C-alpha positions in Angstrom: 0.1 0.0 0.2 1.5 3.3 -1.0 2.1 6.1 1.5 -0.5 8.6 2.5 -1.0 11.7 0.1 0.7 14.7 1.8 -0.7 18.1 2.3 1.8 21.4 2.2 -0.4 22.6 5.1 -0.3 19.2 6.8 -3.9 18.7 6.7 -5.4 15.3 7.0 -7.3 13.7 3.9 -8.8 10.5 2.5 -6.4 8.1 1.0 -6.3 8.5 -2.6 -7.4 12.0 -2.8 -5.8 14.3 -5.2 -7.0 17.5 -3.9 -6.9 18.7 -0.1 -10.6 19.2 1.0 -9.5 21.7 3.7 -7.3 24.1 1.6 -7.9 22.9 -2.0 -4.2 22.3 -2.8 -3.4 19.5 -4.9 -2.0 16.5 -2.9 1.2 14.4 -3.6 2.1 10.8 -2.5 5.2 10.3 -0.7 7.6 8.3 -3.0 4.8 8.0 -5.8 6.1 7.8 -9.3 5.8 10.7 -11.7 5.7 10.9 -15.2 8.2 13.1 -17.3 5.6 15.7 -17.5 5.5 15.8 -13.7 2.2 14.1 -13.5 1.6 11.6 -10.6 0.6 8.3 -11.0 -1.8 6.6 -8.5 -2.9 2.9 -8.2 -6.0 1.4 -6.8 -3.9 0.3 -3.8 -3.5 4.1 -2.7 -7.2 4.6 -2.6 -7.8 2.2 0.2 -11.5 1.2 0.6 -13.1 4.2 -0.6 -15.3 3.8 -3.8 -14.8 5.8 -6.9 -18.0 7.9 -6.0 -16.2 8.8 -2.3 -13.1 9.7 -4.0 -14.7 11.7 -6.5 -16.8 13.6 -4.1 -13.6 14.3 -2.1 -11.9 15.6 -5.5 -14.8 17.7 -6.3 -14.3 19.6 -2.7 -10.7 20.1 -3.6 -11.4 21.3 -6.7 -14.0 24.0 -5.5 -11.5 25.2 -2.7 -8.9 25.7 -5.1 -11.4 27.5 -7.6 -12.8 29.9 -4.7 -9.4 30.6 -3.6 -8.4 31.8 -7.1 -11.8 33.9 -6.9 -10.9 35.3 -3.6 -7.6 36.5 -4.6 -9.2 38.0 -7.8 -11.9 39.9 -5.9 -9.3 41.1 -3.2 -7.1 42.6 -5.9 -10.2 44.1 -7.5 -11.3 45.7 -4.2 -7.6 47.1 -3.7 -7.6 48.6 -7.1 -11.1 50.1 -6.7 -10.1 51.5 -3.4 -6.9 53.2 -4.9 -9.2 54.7 -8.0 -11.6 56.1 -5.5 -9.1 57.5 -3.3 -7.2 59.3 -6.2 -10.7 60.6 -7.6 -11.8 62.0 -4.1 -8.5 63.7 -3.9 -8.8 65.1 -7.3 -12.3 66.4 -6.5 -11.4 67.8 -3.2 -8.5 69.7 -4.1 -7.6 72.4 -6.9 -4.3 73.7 -8.1 -3.2 76.9 -6.2 -2.9 80.1 -8.7 0.1 82.3 -9.4 -0.4 85.4 -7.3 3.4 86.7 -6.9 3.5 90.1 -8.4 0.1 90.9 -7.7 -0.8 93.6 -5.0 -2.9 92.0 -1.9 -6.2 92.9 -3.1 -5.6 91.4 -6.4 -4.2 88.4 -5.0 -7.4 88.2 -2.8 -9.6 87.8 -5.9 -7.5 85.7 -7.5 -7.5 83.2 -4.7 -11.1 83.4 -4.2 -12.0 82.8 -7.7 -9.9 79.6 -7.4 -11.7 78.5 -4.1 -9.0 79.7 -1.6 -8.7 82.1 1.1 -6.0 84.8 1.8 -3.9 83.5 4.6 -1.4 85.1 6.9 0.8 88.5 5.4 4.0 88.8 6.2 6.5 91.7 4.9 10.1 92.0 3.9 12.2 94.3 2.1 13.2 93.8 -1.5 15.4 95.3 -3.9 13.5 93.7 -7.0 9.8 93.6 -6.0 8.0 97.0 -5.8 6.3 97.8 -2.1 3.0 96.2 -1.6 3.2 93.6 -4.2 3.8 89.9 -3.5 7.3 88.4 -3.2 6.5 84.8 -2.3 3.3 82.6 -1.7 3.2 79.3 0.4 1.9 76.8 -1.0 3.6 77.5 -4.3 1.5 78.0 -7.6 0.6 74.6 -9.1 0.4 72.7 -5.7 -2.8 70.8 -5.3 -4.6 71.7 -1.8 -7.9 71.5 -0.1 -10.7 73.7 -1.5 -11.0 76.4 0.8 -7.7 76.1 2.2 -5.2 79.4 3.1 -2.7 80.7 1.1 0.1 82.7 2.8 1.8 85.7 1.3 5.0 87.8 1.9 4.5 91.4 0.9 7.4 93.4 -0.4 8.1 96.7 1.7 10.3 98.1 -1.3 14.3 98.7 -1.2 15.6 98.2 2.4 16.6 102.1 2.7 15.3 105.5 1.7 18.2 108.1 1.6 17.7 111.9 1.5 20.5 113.9 0.6 20.9 117.5 1.5 23.3 119.4 -0.9 24.7 122.6 -1.5 24.8 123.8 -5.2 24.9 120.0 -6.1 27.5 118.9 -3.2 26.4 116.5 -0.5 26.1 118.1 2.9 24.5 115.6 5.1 22.5 112.3 4.4 19.5 111.0 6.1 18.5 107.4 6.1 15.1 105.7 7.0 13.9 102.1 6.8 10.6 102.6 7.5 9.0 105.0 4.9 9.0 104.3 1.3 10.1 107.0 -1.4 6.8 108.3 -2.3 5.5 108.9 1.2 8.9 110.1 2.6 9.3 112.9 -0.2 5.8 113.8 0.1 6.2 114.3 3.8 9.2 116.5 3.7 7.8 118.8 0.8 4.4 118.9 2.5 5.8 119.5 6.4 9.0 121.6 5.6 8.2 123.5 2.3 10.9 126.1 3.0 14.3 124.6 4.6 16.7 126.7 5.8 20.2 127.0 6.2 21.3 128.2 9.7 24.6 129.0 11.6 25.5 128.0 15.0 23.5 131.0 16.5 20.5 129.8 14.8 20.2 132.6 12.6 18.8 132.0 9.0 21.4 132.4 6.5 19.6 131.3 3.2 16.1 129.8 2.4 16.7 126.4 0.2 14.4 124.5 -2.3 13.6 120.7 -2.6 15.1 119.0 -5.7 14.7 115.5 -6.3 18.2 114.0 -7.5 17.2 110.9 -9.1 14.0 109.1 -9.6 12.0 107.5 -7.0 12.0 104.3 -9.0 11.0 100.8 -7.7 14.6 99.3 -7.4 16.3 102.0 -6.1 16.5 104.3 -3.1 15.4 107.6 -3.8 17.1 110.8 -3.2 16.1 114.5 -2.4 18.6 117.4 -1.9 17.8 121.1 -0.9 19.7 123.7 -2.8 21.1 126.8 -1.1 22.5 129.9 -2.8 24.4 132.9 -1.9 25.4 131.4 1.7 27.4 133.9 3.5 30.9 132.3 4.8 32.3 132.8 8.4 30.0 130.5 10.4 31.8 127.7 12.4 28.8 125.3 11.9 26.0 125.2 9.7 22.9 123.1 9.4 19.4 122.6 7.8 16.3 123.6 9.6 13.2 122.0 8.2 10.8 124.3 9.9 12.3 127.7 11.6 9.5 127.9 14.1 10.5 124.6 15.6 13.8 124.2 14.6 15.4 122.0 17.4 13.1 119.3 16.4 13.1 119.7 12.7 16.8 120.0 11.6 19.8 118.0 10.4 23.0 117.5 12.4 25.6 120.5 12.8 28.4 120.4 10.4 31.7 122.2 10.8 32.4 125.1 8.1 35.7 123.8 7.3 34.2 120.3 6.6 31.8 122.1 4.1 34.8 123.7 2.7 36.6 120.3 2.5 33.6 119.1 0.5 33.8 122.1 -2.0 31.2 124.4 -0.6 31.7 127.9 -2.0 30.6 130.8 0.3 29.6 134.1 -0.8 31.7 137.3 0.4 
């Protein structure tokens, strides 16, 4: 009598069965003779006392289990693929690409974001030598990124050039420079013209020596600091120090620093006799 059929999972099966009735795997008899094609030969002695009908029934059970296992694998794979496809669809429908708003004003950026289903988030500021004041330097997330509909987009806004320089000159020669990082060129120059329309040059006794006029030396363009000068003519010589006062009625609070007369001469100033 041949050896018992062996199941790789060690399940017990009737003698002579070719499929495991538990897991559906084809059985192999230990020491069974095989054909060149790898097919197992069995003999009546391997089947014991089981009838052909009983063996066929057991074999049918094994085939059904094997078929069910393959179906289960196919169904599981289909479920996984469907889940992935559904997730991708949900992500696509619930997100949108962020529009490009760099270079826009805040109000324009707010409209652009709103039209695309987003809202304006945090606004921060930094100086820029390349982007004009008030325009968007950077955005977060970047343009083209897909994020949830209704999400916030944060903006970094330009404060313009890092310095605003106002230079006071006499007949085109520098006398003193004032630098400020808080005001932009337009507002700064407008402020000086409006509040101090008639700057005067004074000596150390606070005597008004000459009335000056504001002159804008260079264009207050987008990418360069603006400069403004105040020009004086017929300045009398002899004072030890000179200063520019923007408002003669409040000269102490609205004036430039004192400059020694010899320093002005060294810079090329010429004085009237």
